[in-house]
C-alpha positions as CSV (number, residue, x, y, z in Angstrom):
1,M,6.7,23.0,-18.8
2,E,4.4,23.6,-15.9
3,E,6.1,24.5,-12.6
4,R,6.0,21.7,-10.0
5,E,5.8,22.2,-6.2
6,G,8.7,21.1,-4.1
7,D,11.7,19.1,-5.3
8,W,11.8,15.7,-7.0
9,I,13.0,12.3,-6.0
10,Q,14.6,9.7,-8.4
11,T,12.7,6.5,-8.6
12,Y,14.0,3.0,-9.0
13,T,13.4,3.1,-12.8
14,G,15.3,6.5,-13.0
15,R,12.3,8.8,-13.3
16,Q,12.0,12.2,-11.7
17,F,9.0,12.2,-9.4
18,W,7.5,15.2,-7.6
19,P,5.8,13.8,-4.5
20,L,4.1,17.2,-3.9
21,S,2.9,17.5,-7.5
22,P,2.2,14.0,-8.6
23,R,1.1,13.3,-12.2
24,A,-0.5,10.1,-13.4
25,E,2.0,9.8,-16.2
26,D,4.9,9.8,-13.8
27,I,3.7,6.7,-11.9
28,D,5.2,3.3,-12.8
29,V,4.1,0.0,-11.3
30,V,7.7,-1.2,-11.3
31,D,8.7,1.7,-9.1
32,I,5.8,1.0,-6.8
33,A,6.5,-2.7,-6.5
34,H,10.3,-2.2,-5.9
35,A,9.8,0.5,-3.3
36,L,7.0,-1.3,-1.4
37,S,9.0,-4.5,-1.4
38,N,11.8,-2.7,0.4
39,L,9.5,-1.1,3.0
40,C,8.9,-3.0,6.2
41,R,5.4,-2.9,7.7
42,F,4.8,-1.6,11.2
43,G,7.8,0.8,10.9
44,G,10.0,-2.3,11.1
45,H,8.7,-3.4,14.5
46,C,7.4,-6.8,13.4
47,I,9.1,-10.0,14.4
48,Q,10.7,-10.4,11.0
49,F,10.9,-8.4,7.8
50,Y,7.5,-8.3,6.2
51,S,7.1,-5.9,3.3
52,V,4.3,-3.5,2.3
53,A,4.4,-5.2,-1.1
54,Q,3.5,-8.6,0.3
55,H,0.8,-7.0,2.5
56,S,-0.6,-5.3,-0.6
57,V,-0.8,-8.6,-2.5
58,L,-2.7,-10.2,0.4
59,V,-5.1,-7.2,0.6
60,S,-5.7,-7.6,-3.1
61,Q,-6.5,-11.3,-2.8
62,A,-8.8,-10.6,0.2
63,C,-10.7,-8.0,-1.8
64,E,-11.2,-10.5,-4.6
65,Q,-12.6,-13.0,-2.2
66,M,-14.7,-10.5,-0.2
67,A,-16.1,-8.5,-3.2
68,S,-15.4,-9.9,-6.6
69,E,-18.3,-7.9,-7.9
70,V,-16.9,-4.5,-6.9
71,P,-15.2,-3.0,-10.0
72,G,-11.5,-2.4,-9.4
73,A,-11.5,-3.7,-5.8
74,A,-8.7,-6.3,-6.3
75,L,-6.5,-3.9,-8.2
76,W,-7.2,-1.1,-5.6
77,G,-6.3,-3.7,-2.9
78,L,-2.9,-4.1,-4.6
79,L,-2.4,-0.4,-5.0
80,H,-4.0,0.9,-1.8
81,D,-0.6,1.8,-0.3
82,A,1.0,2.9,-3.6
83,S,1.5,6.4,-2.2
84,E,3.9,4.9,0.3
85,A,6.3,4.1,-2.6
86,Y,6.8,7.9,-3.0
87,L,6.1,9.2,0.5
88,A,6.9,6.4,3.1
89,D,5.0,4.0,5.2
90,V,3.7,6.0,8.2
91,P,2.1,4.0,11.0
92,R,-1.7,4.7,11.3
93,P,-1.5,6.3,14.8
94,V,1.0,8.9,13.5
95,K,-0.7,10.0,10.2
96,P,-3.3,12.3,11.7
97,Y,-0.5,14.3,13.4
98,L,1.6,15.0,10.3
99,A,0.3,18.3,9.0
100,G,-0.5,18.0,5.3
101,Y,0.3,14.3,5.0
102,A,-3.3,13.1,4.4
103,E,-3.7,15.6,1.6
104,L,-0.4,14.5,0.0
105,E,-1.5,10.9,0.3
106,T,-4.9,11.6,-1.2
107,Q,-3.4,13.6,-4.1
108,L,-1.0,10.7,-4.8
109,Q,-3.7,8.1,-4.6
110,Q,-5.9,10.1,-7.0
111,A,-3.0,10.1,-9.5
112,V,-2.7,6.3,-9.0
113,A,-6.4,6.0,-9.8
114,E,-6.0,8.1,-12.9
115,R,-2.9,6.2,-14.0
116,F,-4.5,2.8,-13.7
117,G,-8.1,3.6,-14.6
118,L,-9.5,2.9,-11.2
119,P,-12.6,4.4,-9.7
120,W,-12.3,7.2,-7.1
121,P,-12.6,7.1,-4.2
122,I,-11.0,3.8,-3.1
123,P,-13.9,1.3,-2.5
124,E,-14.8,0.8,1.1
125,I,-14.2,-2.9,0.8
126,V,-10.5,-2.2,0.3
127,K,-10.4,-0.4,3.7
128,R,-12.2,-3.3,5.3
129,A,-9.8,-5.9,3.7
130,D,-6.8,-3.8,4.8
131,S,-8.1,-3.7,8.4
132,A,-8.9,-7.4,8.4
133,I,-5.4,-8.3,7.2
134,L,-4.0,-6.0,9.8
135,A,-5.8,-8.1,12.5
136,D,-4.1,-11.2,11.1
137,E,-0.7,-9.5,10.9
138,M,-0.9,-8.3,14.5
139,K,-1.6,-11.8,15.8
140,Q,1.2,-13.5,13.7
141,L,3.9,-10.9,13.0
142,M,4.0,-8.9,16.3
143,V,5.0,-9.9,19.8
144,T,2.2,-10.2,22.3
145,P,0.8,-6.7,22.6
146,P,0.9,-4.8,25.9
147,A,-2.7,-3.7,25.4
148,D,-5.6,-4.5,23.0
149,W,-5.4,-3.0,19.5
150,D,-8.5,-1.2,18.6
151,L,-9.2,-2.9,15.3
152,P,-12.4,-2.4,13.3
153,E,-12.3,-5.8,11.6
154,T,-11.8,-9.4,12.8
155,V,-9.1,-11.8,11.5
156,L,-9.5,-13.4,8.1
157,G,-7.3,-16.4,9.0
158,V,-4.5,-15.5,6.5
159,V,-1.3,-17.4,7.4
160,F,1.9,-15.4,6.7
161,D,5.2,-16.6,5.3
162,P,7.2,-13.4,5.0
163,M,9.0,-13.0,1.7
164,S,12.3,-11.5,0.9
165,P,12.1,-8.1,-0.9
166,S,12.9,-9.6,-4.3
167,E,10.2,-12.3,-3.8
168,A,7.7,-9.7,-2.7
169,E,8.5,-7.5,-5.7
170,R,7.9,-10.4,-8.1
171,S,4.7,-11.4,-6.3
172,F,3.4,-7.8,-6.6
173,L,4.2,-7.5,-10.3
174,T,2.8,-11.0,-11.0
175,R,-0.4,-10.0,-9.2
176,F,-0.6,-6.7,-11.2
177,E,-0.2,-8.6,-14.5
178,V,-3.0,-11.0,-13.5
179,L,-5.3,-8.1,-12.7
């Protein structure tokens, strides 16, 4: 067997996963849904628990509305943060300062693309939908900010009803089945 870089983590389904040497065949949507449903957005600094899984479902739905003609956009919207199931949810302002993190994230997202037959790179509409959802999240899920957030997109008007981790996991997996 080929040597893998670094050590492995055990996933929810009991798999060995090497975050530094990801392979498409090691990625499981159940692991992604479970892990993301237990990760809180904004490093846990929102008003109440709001999972990355629920965020991903909303980004997927926004992609479908904004660009139904873009191949793979809705599924990419659902899986755009899949790497965080294996690495962690790192707030945007911190990512550029973590040496090697961007490369690890890209490597993992490429494995996700291969695993689920998605085009690479991630379509630009997914990044736009993610940023627009972020604008809605900031207004509804955070306390009044001490300064303006520099957001590239305006709000979509999504209304949030934060789910429990188990509800978010089911929602994520249901959305995956639909797509």
